[in-house]
C-alpha positions in Angstrom: 184.9 -20.6 77.5 185.3 -20.9 81.3 182.6 -22.7 83.2 180.0 -20.7 85.1 181.6 -19.3 88.2 180.4 -19.9 91.8 179.4 -17.0 94.0 182.6 -17.0 96.0 184.9 -16.8 93.1 182.7 -14.4 91.2 182.5 -11.9 94.0 186.2 -12.0 94.7 186.9 -11.5 91.0 184.5 -8.5 90.9 186.3 -7.0 93.9 189.7 -7.6 92.3 188.5 -5.7 89.2 186.5 -2.9 90.8 187.6 0.7 91.5 189.8 0.7 94.6 188.8 -3.0 95.1 185.5 -1.8 96.5 182.1 -3.3 95.7 178.6 -2.7 97.0 176.3 -5.5 98.0 173.8 -4.3 95.4 176.4 -4.6 92.6 177.6 -7.9 93.9 174.0 -9.3 93.8 173.5 -7.9 90.2 176.8 -9.4 89.0 175.8 -12.8 90.5 172.3 -12.7 89.0 173.5 -12.7 85.3 175.2 -16.0 86.1 172.0 -17.4 87.6 173.1 -17.0 91.2 170.3 -16.0 93.6 170.4 -12.9 95.7 170.3 -14.8 99.0 173.3 -16.9 97.9 175.2 -13.8 97.0 174.5 -12.1 100.3 175.4 -15.3 102.3 178.7 -15.5 100.3 179.5 -11.9 101.2 179.0 -12.7 104.9 181.2 -15.8 104.7 184.0 -14.0 102.9 183.8 -11.3 105.6 184.0 -13.9 108.4 187.0 -15.5 106.7 188.8 -12.2 106.7 189.1 -11.9 102.9 186.8 -8.9 102.6 185.8 -6.2 105.1 182.8 -3.8 105.4 183.3 -0.2 104.3 179.9 0.7 105.7 176.5 1.2 103.9 176.6 -2.1 102.3 180.0 -1.7 100.7 182.9 -4.2 100.9 186.6 -4.1 100.0 189.4 -6.6 99.9 191.1 -7.0 103.3 194.8 -6.8 104.1 194.8 -10.6 104.1 193.8 -10.7 100.5 195.8 -7.7 99.4 199.2 -9.3 98.6 197.8 -11.7 96.0 195.5 -9.0 94.6 198.3 -6.5 94.2 200.5 -9.0 92.4 197.7 -10.2 90.1 196.9 -6.6 89.2 200.3 -6.2 87.6 199.5 -8.7 84.8 199.6 -6.0 82.1 203.2 -5.3 83.0 204.3 -8.9 82.7 206.2 -8.4 79.5 208.2 -5.5 81.0 209.7 -7.9 83.5 211.2 -10.0 80.7 214.8 -9.5 79.7 217.3 -11.3 77.4 218.1 -14.9 78.5 221.8 -16.0 78.9 220.9 -19.7 79.3 221.0 -19.8 83.2 218.2 -20.5 85.6 216.7 -19.4 88.9 216.3 -22.2 91.4 214.2 -22.6 94.5 214.9 -25.4 96.9 212.1 -26.3 99.3 213.6 -29.3 101.0 213.1 -27.8 104.5 209.4 -27.0 103.9 207.0 -28.7 106.2 204.5 -30.8 104.2 201.8 -31.2 106.8 200.2 -27.8 106.3 198.1 -28.2 103.2 197.1 -24.6 103.0 200.7 -23.4 103.2 201.7 -25.9 100.6 198.9 -24.9 98.3 200.0 -21.2 98.7 203.6 -22.1 98.1 202.7 -24.1 95.0 200.6 -21.2 93.7 203.5 -18.7 94.3 205.9 -20.9 92.3 203.4 -21.5 89.6 202.7 -17.8 89.2 206.3 -17.0 88.6 206.8 -19.9 86.1 208.8 -22.4 88.3 208.5 -26.1 87.5 209.7 -29.0 89.7 212.8 -30.7 88.3 213.0 -33.2 91.2 211.5 -33.4 94.7 211.7 -30.0 96.3 213.8 -28.4 93.5 212.1 -25.9 91.2 213.6 -24.0 88.3 212.7 -21.3 85.8 214.8 -19.5 83.1 216.7 -16.5 84.5 215.0 -14.0 82.2 212.8 -12.0 84.6 213.6 -9.2 86.9 217.4 -8.8 87.0 217.3 -8.3 90.8 217.1 -11.7 92.5 216.0 -10.3 95.9 213.0 -8.7 94.1 212.0 -12.1 92.8 212.5 -13.6 96.3 210.3 -10.9 97.8 207.5 -11.6 95.4 207.7 -15.3 96.1 207.7 -14.8 99.9 204.7 -12.4 99.7 202.8 -14.9 97.6 203.4 -17.7 100.1 206.8 -19.3 99.6 208.1 -21.0 102.8 210.6 -18.8 104.7 213.1 -21.7 104.8 213.1 -22.2 101.0 216.4 -21.2 99.3 216.5 -19.1 96.2 219.6 -19.0 93.9 220.9 -18.7 90.4 222.0 -21.9 88.6 223.8 -22.8 85.4 226.5 -25.0 83.9 224.2 -28.1 83.7 225.3 -31.1 81.7 223.7 -31.6 78.2 221.6 -34.4 79.6 220.4 -32.3 82.6 219.8 -29.3 80.3 217.6 -31.5 78.1 215.6 -32.6 81.1 215.1 -29.1 82.3 213.8 -27.8 79.0 211.2 -30.6 79.1 209.7 -28.9 82.2 207.7 -26.5 80.0 205.7 -27.3 76.8 206.7 -24.2 74.8 205.0 -25.5 71.7 201.7 -26.0 73.5 202.0 -22.5 75.1 202.7 -20.9 71.7 199.6 -22.6 70.2 197.5 -21.5 73.1 198.5 -17.9 72.6 197.3 -18.0 69.0 194.1 -20.0 69.7 192.9 -17.8 72.6 193.8 -14.6 70.7 191.6 -15.8 67.8 188.8 -16.5 70.2 189.0 -13.1 71.8 189.0 -11.4 68.4 186.1 -13.4 67.2 184.1 -12.6 70.3 184.8 -8.9 69.9 183.7 -8.9 66.3 180.3 -10.4 67.2 179.5 -9.0 70.7 177.4 -6.2 69.2 174.6 -8.8 68.5 174.3 -9.7 72.2 172.1 -8.2 74.9 173.7 -6.1 77.7 173.6 -9.0 80.1 174.9 -11.5 77.6 177.8 -9.3 76.6 178.8 -8.6 80.2 178.6 -12.3 81.0 180.6 -13.4 78.0 183.3 -10.7 78.5 183.7 -11.8 82.1 184.1 -15.5 81.3 186.3 -15.3 78.2 188.3 -12.3 79.5 188.8 -14.0 82.8 190.2 -17.1 81.1 192.6 -14.9 79.1 193.8 -12.9 82.1 194.4 -16.0 84.1 196.5 -17.3 81.2 198.6 -14.1 81.4 198.8 -14.2 85.2 200.1 -17.8 85.2 202.2 -17.6 82.1 205.8 -18.7 82.8 207.2 -15.9 80.5 209.6 -18.2 78.9 212.3 -16.8 76.6 213.2 -17.7 73.0 213.8 -20.4 71.9 211.6 -22.1 74.5 208.4 -20.3 73.3 207.2 -18.0 70.5 207.7 -14.7 72.3 206.2 -12.6 69.5 203.0 -14.7 69.7 202.8 -14.1 73.4 203.3 -10.4 73.1 200.5 -10.3 70.4 198.2 -12.3 72.7 198.8 -10.1 75.7 198.1 -7.0 73.6 194.8 -8.5 72.5 193.9 -9.4 76.1 194.5 -5.8 77.2 192.2 -4.5 74.4 189.6 -7.1 75.3 189.8 -6.2 79.0 189.2 -2.5 78.1 186.1 -3.5 76.2 185.0 -5.7 79.1 185.1 -2.7 81.3 182.8 -0.7 79.1 180.3 -3.6 78.8 180.1 -4.0 82.5 179.7 -0.3 83.0 176.8 -0.4 80.5 175.3 -3.3 82.4 175.3 -1.5 85.7 174.2 1.7 84.1 171.2 -0.2 82.5 170.2 -1.8 85.8 171.0 0.9 88.4 171.4 4.2 86.5 175.1 4.4 87.5 178.3 2.9 86.0 178.9 1.0 89.3 182.3 0.0 90.5 184.0 0.2 87.1 183.7 3.9 86.3 187.4 4.6 86.5 189.3 1.3 86.6 190.4 -0.1 83.3 189.6 -3.8 83.8 186.7 -5.9 84.7 187.6 -9.4 83.6 188.0 -12.3 85.9 191.4 -12.8 87.6 192.9 -15.3 90.1 191.1 -15.4 93.4 192.6 -15.4 96.9 
């Protein structure tokens, strides 16, 4: 299970999962408390996130994600639809060349790396990233997603194929499909086992466990490279994602029960169908 979150990541994750990405200070404090985070720490963190421009006040002690945080949040929120992006693979690749990228700006480089990672690109050689051409038939659409997520404007995006047998062998080593396939099955079993035993937990324990394990699972989906056969066991991945969606729905009901128990209302998860932890801005 994932390690106990820090206040910053926890609050951002709750905002990502909440109805309309809006969270009250009261609910943020309560959410932090079940992880042993003090009220003062939670409120200081809210103030810092606001000063950084990642969240903004909606009045009366409520906060929402800012426009600065929105692009990543919107992309992460589509994790359930990941399999719908996948299409048959003809053996070619999508390439990104980042040779003109400035390497002095660490923040930009970190954002660019995250963008490429989220779409399953791996570095074949310095500045050259590849992934199988089996997602979103429209190349400009892939480029738009990468740019929004932080890819340098000077990076070149193209389709590539016709590699020699030796180069093809090197390319296929960029992803460990066997390890991925094993991780699908392993984490799916963990999710199913937790669901079968969560009835024995207190309201707080169940909410905490659903957040941690569900967050780990969702993050795995968000950063999954969506490899095609024969590079990975696609059936195992689909089964895993289906289980994550079911787990997430249960997580929503558990957090709703937690807030109902402590405040008399279902809190920020009354309508939205997820509550598990996701990637933070």
